[in-house]
Every structure is written in structure tokens, then in C-alpha cells.
N, C-alpha and C positions, 0 to 999 in steps of 0.2 A: 424347414429352411427359414431363416429370419431375414427380415428386411432391415437394412441399416438405417433407413429413414424412419421406420416405425419404432425400432428399438433404441434409437439414439437418445441420449439423455437430454432432457430439456434444461437449457441454461436459465438459471434463476436470475431474477432481477436483483441488482446489488442494492439499490435504494428504493424504499417503498414510497417515500414522499420527499418533497424538497427540503423539509425540515430535517429529515433523517440525513440527507446529503450534507446540508450545512453543518449539522452537528458533528459529523465525522471529520469534515475539513477543519473545523474550529478545534476539535480535539487534537488533530495532528499538529496544528500550528501552536496551540497553547502548551502542548507537551514537548515542544521543540523537536518534533520528529521522532521522539522515543516511542510513541504509540503507533507509528506507521507500520511496522511489521505485523502486529496483530490485525490491523485493518486489512492488509493485503493477504494475510492468511485466510481471513474470512472470505475475501474475494476469490481466493484460489479454491476454497472449499465449495463455493458456488459456481466454480468454473468460469469466472469472469476473466481471470488472469491465470497464468501457469504457476506452478509451485516454485519456480525459480525466482519469481518477483519478490515474495516475502523473504526468501533466503538472501537475496542480494541486499535488500534494505537492511535486514538484521546484521549482515556482515559489515556493511559500511557504517551504520549508526553505532552499533554496540562495539564493533571492532575499533573504530576510531576513538571511542571513549576509553576503552581498555588500553589501547596503545598510548594514548595521551597520558594516562595515569602511570603506565609502566616506564615509558621513555622520557616522560617529562613534556612540558608544553612551552618551550622557550619563546617561540614566535607566535603563540596563540593560534596554531593551525587547527586545533580540534574545534574551536568555535566556528571557524570558517567552514570546515567540512560539515559540521552539524547544521549550520545555517543554510548552506546550499542544498543539502539533502532534505531539510525540512521544506524548503520552497519547492523542490522537485516532487516530493511526496504529496504536498498539498495540492499542487496542480494535477498530479496523477490521480489523486483521490477525487478531485472535482470532475474529471473527465471519464471516470470509470464506466458510467452507465449511459454515455451519450449515444451509442449505437443501438441501444435496446429498443425493440419494437414489440408491441403487443402480439401475442400469438406465436412467439418464437420459442 
């Protein structure tokens, strides 16, 4: 019989150093949010977030870019969507590891 506390997977730490954290946040901002889904996919693989998070970011970021090119962009809505998503992704990337404690 297995104990769920002993056999539970250990949640890995998302960032090893502060420089690592700053690098990821800067990469998300510089890429205008286009590299947010890979960041959150890595976080999902480390079990920091669920797998739905990178899927939602990918759908919003890449979906708005594709829809903007297919439907046209008469009122510049794609830029606004990408800017808002980039800000949300950067803040989310910055707070990913705030509840991590050693020995967890």
C-alpha cells in the first residue's frame, strides 16, 4: 500500500536564481508576448501551473495574430490584444515562484 504523501511528486522550483527570473520576464516583454506559451509550457512540465495555462496563452496570442491577418485589422485591435496579453504574461511570469519554499 502506498502513502500519497511519500509517493507525491515533488514540485520543482520554476526559477533557480533571480537572474533566471528576470531573463524570462524580459524575454516575454521583448518578444511582445510571443514567447509566453513556451515559458508556461515549461512551468506546466514542472507542475507550477496546469497545462491549461500555456494552451490559453497560445490560443489568445497566436489566435489573435492569425485572426488579424485573416480578417484584417481595420481598428488595430490585434496590437491592443497582444499588448494586454504581454503585460498579463509578464506579470504572471514574475509571480510564478513567489509561493515556493525550500523542502517542498
